N, C-alpha and C positions, 0 to 999 in steps of 0.2 A: 716529221723527219727526226731521226735519232741525232742527238747532239753530243752525247758523251761517248767515249771510246767503248765502254762496255755495252752501251745501248746499240752502237753500230755493229759490234760483234754479235750481239744477240739477234739483231735483224738479219745478219748474214746467215747465222745458224738456223734461224726460223725458215728462211727460204730453202735451204738444203733439206731440212727435216720435212718440210711440206712436200717437196718433190719426192722424197723417199716414201712418205706415207701415201701419196697419190699412186705411186708405182705399186705398192703393196696392196692397196685397195683395188687396183686394176687386176692384179693377180687373183684376188679373191673373186671378183666378178667373172673372170675368165673360167675359173674352176667351176663355179656354179653353172655357167652357160654350157660347159662341156657335159655336165651331168644332165641338164635339161635336154640337150640335144640327143643324148643317148636314150633318155626316156621317150622322147618323141619318136625315135626310130623304132621303139617297141621291143628292143632286145634287152630282156631283163638281166641276163648274166653280164652283159657288157655294161649296162647301166650300173649294176652293183659294183663292178670292178672300178669304174670311173669314180663312183661315189666314195668308195673306200680310200682311193687316192686323194680325193678332194677333201675328205674329212680332216686330214692332217694339216692341209693348207689353211682351211677355215679356222681350225683350233689355234694354229700358230699365229695367225694374224690377230685373232681375238686376244690371245695371251699377251701380245705386244701392245695392246690397247689401241690399235688402229681402228677397230670397230668394237662395239660393246659386246660383251659375252652373251647377252640375251639375243642379240641379232644373229650371232653365229649359231646359237642353239636353235633358234627359230628356223633359220635356213636349213640346217641339217635335218631338223624334224620334218619340214615340208618336203624336202627331197626324198627322205626315207619313206615317207607316206606315199609319195608319188610312185616310187619304185615298187612298193608293196601292192599298190593298186594295179600294177601291170598284170 
């Protein structure tokens, strides 16, 4: 347990930041799921449109440091390859 005033404040801030990061990570997962769902439906133009919208979400979250940039690149690469395979 935090004993000093500044340690208590940092603990409070950490709780808020963790909640925000979890929310952002959830947004990322949702964006990826939307693309996968469009790919499974077999509609290439729709999947490409959803992918283009999701790319900015993925990049934004990686830029903020919530996920590693290589994870974002890997996800985008795999989604793009899956769309091309349709």
